[in-house]
N, C-alpha and C positions, 0 to 999 in steps of 0.2 A: 315709214311714219313721216308725215309731212311736218316740216319745220316752218314756223312763222316768226320772222325776226322784226323786232321794233314795234310790235303792237302795244307792248307795255314796257314800263321801265321800273327798275329797282334802284332807288337812290339816284334817280335821274339818268341811269345808264340803261340803254336798250338791252333786252334779253330775248332769248329764243323760246317760244312756246311750242310744245309738241302736240300734234293732233289737230283736229278741226273743231272750232267753236260751233256748237249747235245753233240752229236758226229757229226763230219763232215759228211755230206751226209744225215742227218736226216732233216725232215721238221721242220721249225721254230715252236716253241711252242707259244701258245696264252698267253696273259697276259692282265691285266687291271691295268693301272697306271693313275696318275692324272697330267694334264698339269698345267702350271703356272696360268691358269685362273680357276682352280678347276674343269675342265671338264675331264671325263674319256677318256682314249686312249687305244685302243686294237691293236693287231698286224695287224688287217685288214686295219688300216689307212695307212699302208706302202706297201700294195700290189702293185706290179709292179715297185717298187723302189729298188735300192740297199740300204741296211740298215746296218749300223754299230751301234751295241748296246754297249755302254760303261757302265759297272756296276762299280760304285765307292762308297766308304764309305761316303764321305761328301764333297761338293764343298768348304766348309770353312776350308779345310785342305790344306797344302802346295802342296802335290803331286797331289791331285785331281784338285786343282786350275791350276797347271802347265799342267796336262794332258788335261783338258777341253780347256784351252787356245790354246794349241798346235793343238788339233783337230779342233778348231774353225778356226785357221789360215789355216790348211790343207783343210778344207771344201771349202774355197774360190777358190781353184784350182780344185776341183773335179767335179763341175757342179751341176745342179739342180736335176739331177736324183739320186743323192746320199743323203741320210738322215743320219746324225749322231745324235743318240739319247743317251743322257747322263742321266742315271737313278741312283738316290740315295734315301736314306730314309729322306733326308732333306724335310722340309715342302715346299710346292709350293711357299709360300710367300718369304722364304729365298732364294730359287732358283732364283726367279724373281729379287729380290734385288741384288743378286750376279751377275747375268748376266748384269743388268743395270750398276752396279758399274764398271764392268770389260769390257764393250763393247763387250760382247759375243752375237752375233746376228745370226751366221750361224749354230750353233748346237741347237738342241731342248733339253731342260732339262725337266725332268718329275720326279715325286715323286712316290715311292713305299710304302710310309709310312702307308697307310690304311690297305692293305691286305698282303703286302709282295708277291704279285702275281708274279711279274717277278723274284724276288729272289728265290721263291720256285720252279717255273716252270723251271728256268734255273740253279738251283742248286747252287746259290751263296749267299743265306741268311745265315748269321752267327748267329747261335743259341744263343751264349752267349752275343752278343752285339746288336742284332737286327739291324745290319748294313749289307750292301752288300759288298761282297768281290770284289776286283778289278779284272775285267775280260773284255774280248772283244769278241764279236760275229759278224761275217760278214755273211750277208744273201743276197742271190742273188734275182733277180726280181721274180723268181718262188717260193720264200719262202723256199729255201733250205739253210741250214747252210753250209757255205763253209770254215769257219775258226773259231777256238776257241782258246783263250788264257786265261788261268787262271794264274794270277800273284801270285807267291808263297808267297811273303811278301807284305802285304798291303801298306807298306811304300815305295815300289818301283814302278817306272813307267813301263808301258807296253812296249813291243818291237814295237815301232812306225813303223819302216821300214817293219817288217813282216806284220803288219796290212795293211799298204798301198800297199804292194805287193799283198796281198790276194785280196784287193779291185780292184786293177788294172787288175787282172786276170779275173774279172767277165765281162760278156757281158750284 
Protein backbone atom coordinates (compact mmCIF):
# COMPACT_ATOMS: atom_id res chain seq x y z
CA UNK A 1 0.00 0.00 0.00
CA UNK A 2 1.45 3.30 -1.07
CA UNK A 3 1.96 5.95 1.62
CA UNK A 4 1.72 9.67 0.82
CA UNK A 5 3.20 11.96 3.46
CA UNK A 6 2.36 15.64 3.89
CA UNK A 7 -0.45 16.08 1.33
CA UNK A 8 -2.78 17.01 4.17
CA UNK A 9 -2.48 18.16 7.74
CA UNK A 10 -4.49 17.62 10.93
CA UNK A 11 -4.14 20.55 13.28
CA UNK A 12 -1.27 21.83 11.15
CA UNK A 13 0.71 18.60 11.48
CA UNK A 14 1.45 16.57 8.33
CA UNK A 15 -0.07 13.08 8.24
CA UNK A 16 0.31 10.01 6.03
CA UNK A 17 -2.44 9.03 3.59
CA UNK A 18 -2.71 5.40 2.49
CA UNK A 19 -3.48 4.47 -1.11
CA UNK A 20 -3.73 6.56 -4.25
CA UNK A 21 -6.06 9.48 -4.81
CA UNK A 22 -8.19 8.88 -7.92
CA UNK A 23 -7.82 11.21 -10.88
CA UNK A 24 -10.51 12.97 -12.87
CA UNK A 25 -11.53 10.78 -15.80
CA UNK A 26 -10.90 7.48 -13.99
CA UNK A 27 -13.65 4.99 -13.26
CA UNK A 28 -14.98 5.25 -9.72
CA UNK A 29 -13.43 2.67 -7.42
CA UNK A 30 -15.49 0.11 -5.57
CA UNK A 31 -15.80 0.11 -1.78
CA UNK A 32 -17.79 -1.55 0.98
CA UNK A 33 -19.08 0.68 3.75
CA UNK A 34 -21.81 0.25 6.37
CA UNK A 35 -25.09 2.18 6.44
CA UNK A 36 -26.86 3.37 9.59
CA UNK A 37 -28.79 0.08 9.76
CA UNK A 38 -25.52 -1.93 9.75
CA UNK A 39 -26.02 -3.10 6.16
CA UNK A 40 -23.16 -3.11 3.64
CA UNK A 41 -23.18 -0.60 0.78
CA UNK A 42 -21.01 -0.91 -2.32
CA UNK A 43 -20.51 1.49 -5.20
CA UNK A 44 -23.00 -0.52 -7.26
CA UNK A 45 -25.86 0.91 -5.18
CA UNK A 46 -25.30 4.29 -6.88
CA UNK A 47 -25.09 3.21 -10.54
CA UNK A 48 -27.02 5.53 -12.80
CA UNK A 49 -27.02 8.36 -10.24
CA UNK A 50 -24.90 11.44 -9.89
CA UNK A 51 -22.86 10.81 -6.74
CA UNK A 52 -20.99 13.16 -4.45
CA UNK A 53 -18.80 11.37 -1.91
CA UNK A 54 -17.80 13.48 1.07
CA UNK A 55 -14.98 11.93 3.06
CA UNK A 56 -14.88 13.50 6.53
CA UNK A 57 -12.99 12.81 9.78
CA UNK A 58 -16.00 12.72 12.16
CA UNK A 59 -19.55 14.10 12.14
CA UNK A 60 -19.06 15.05 15.80
CA UNK A 61 -16.56 17.79 14.96
CA UNK A 62 -17.48 21.39 14.13
CA UNK A 63 -16.24 21.47 10.50
CA UNK A 64 -17.71 18.08 9.57
CA UNK A 65 -20.98 19.11 11.21
CA UNK A 66 -21.04 22.34 9.21
CA UNK A 67 -20.07 20.64 5.94
CA UNK A 68 -22.66 17.89 6.26
CA UNK A 69 -25.43 20.34 7.16
CA UNK A 70 -24.48 22.56 4.21
CA UNK A 71 -24.60 19.67 1.75
CA UNK A 72 -27.88 18.47 3.29
CA UNK A 73 -29.36 21.91 2.53
CA UNK A 74 -27.87 21.92 -1.00
CA UNK A 75 -29.26 18.44 -1.65
CA UNK A 76 -32.80 19.80 -1.28
CA UNK A 77 -32.19 21.85 -4.46
CA UNK A 78 -30.37 19.20 -6.49
CA UNK A 79 -33.11 16.67 -7.21
CA UNK A 80 -33.50 12.99 -6.52
CA UNK A 81 -31.00 11.84 -9.16
CA UNK A 82 -28.17 13.25 -7.03
CA UNK A 83 -26.91 11.27 -4.04
CA UNK A 84 -24.68 12.91 -1.47
CA UNK A 85 -22.85 10.26 0.53
CA UNK A 86 -21.02 11.34 3.69
CA UNK A 87 -18.48 8.75 4.85
CA UNK A 88 -16.56 8.81 8.11
CA UNK A 89 -15.04 6.34 10.56
CA UNK A 90 -17.81 7.12 13.05
CA UNK A 91 -19.83 4.10 14.12
CA UNK A 92 -23.21 3.77 12.36
CA UNK A 93 -25.02 4.29 15.69
CA UNK A 94 -23.30 7.65 16.18
CA UNK A 95 -24.05 8.69 12.60
CA UNK A 96 -27.73 7.81 12.97
CA UNK A 97 -27.93 9.69 16.28
CA UNK A 98 -26.17 12.74 14.79
CA UNK A 99 -28.48 12.84 11.75
CA UNK A 100 -31.57 12.56 13.96
CA UNK A 101 -30.41 15.29 16.34
CA UNK A 102 -29.58 17.64 13.47
CA UNK A 103 -32.49 17.02 11.11
CA UNK A 104 -30.21 15.70 8.39
CA UNK A 105 -32.41 13.69 6.05
CA UNK A 106 -31.23 14.40 2.48
CA UNK A 107 -27.65 13.13 2.66
CA UNK A 108 -26.78 9.51 3.24
CA UNK A 109 -24.24 8.84 5.99
CA UNK A 110 -22.19 5.66 6.09
CA UNK A 111 -19.32 4.26 8.12
CA UNK A 112 -15.94 3.02 6.91
CA UNK A 113 -14.95 1.83 10.40
CA UNK A 114 -14.80 -1.91 9.64
CA UNK A 115 -12.34 -2.15 6.78
CA UNK A 116 -11.35 1.36 5.80
CA UNK A 117 -12.45 0.25 2.34
CA UNK A 118 -13.39 3.64 0.93
CA UNK A 119 -10.46 5.30 2.69
CA UNK A 120 -7.94 2.91 1.15
CA UNK A 121 -9.62 2.74 -2.25
CA UNK A 122 -9.84 6.53 -2.59
CA UNK A 123 -6.51 7.30 -0.90
CA UNK A 124 -7.91 9.25 2.05
CA UNK A 125 -7.25 6.96 5.04
CA UNK A 126 -4.98 8.70 7.55
CA UNK A 127 -2.48 6.13 8.78
CA UNK A 128 -1.64 7.78 12.12
CA UNK A 129 -5.23 8.46 13.19
CA UNK A 130 -7.31 5.85 11.34
CA UNK A 131 -9.63 8.66 10.29
CA UNK A 132 -10.55 9.83 6.81
CA UNK A 133 -9.07 12.99 5.38
CA UNK A 134 -11.52 15.64 4.19
CA UNK A 135 -12.11 15.15 0.47
CA UNK A 136 -14.86 15.40 -2.14
CA UNK A 137 -15.39 13.19 -5.20
CA UNK A 138 -18.03 13.93 -7.85
CA UNK A 139 -18.98 10.93 -9.98
CA UNK A 140 -21.22 10.98 -13.04
CA UNK A 141 -24.04 8.55 -13.95
CA UNK A 142 -21.61 6.42 -15.96
CA UNK A 143 -19.39 5.91 -12.90
CA UNK A 144 -16.59 8.24 -14.01
CA UNK A 145 -14.90 10.60 -11.54
CA UNK A 146 -15.44 14.17 -12.74
CA UNK A 147 -14.08 16.18 -9.81
CA UNK A 148 -11.66 15.56 -6.94
CA UNK A 149 -10.93 17.92 -4.05
CA UNK A 150 -8.52 16.94 -1.29
CA UNK A 151 -8.74 19.57 1.45
CA UNK A 152 -5.21 20.39 2.60
CA UNK A 153 -6.06 21.02 6.28
CA UNK A 154 -8.63 18.78 7.97
CA UNK A 155 -9.95 21.72 9.98
CA UNK A 156 -10.98 23.64 6.84
CA UNK A 157 -14.16 23.34 4.81
CA UNK A 158 -14.14 22.24 1.19
CA UNK A 159 -14.73 24.72 -1.64
CA UNK A 160 -18.51 24.31 -1.83
CA UNK A 161 -18.91 26.43 -4.97
CA UNK A 162 -16.39 24.34 -6.90
CA UNK A 163 -18.15 21.11 -5.88
CA UNK A 164 -21.57 22.44 -6.87
CA UNK A 165 -20.22 23.76 -10.18
CA UNK A 166 -18.73 20.36 -10.96
CA UNK A 167 -22.03 18.70 -10.12
CA UNK A 168 -24.05 21.11 -12.27
CA UNK A 169 -21.78 20.33 -15.22
CA UNK A 170 -22.89 16.69 -15.23
CA UNK A 171 -25.63 15.32 -17.44
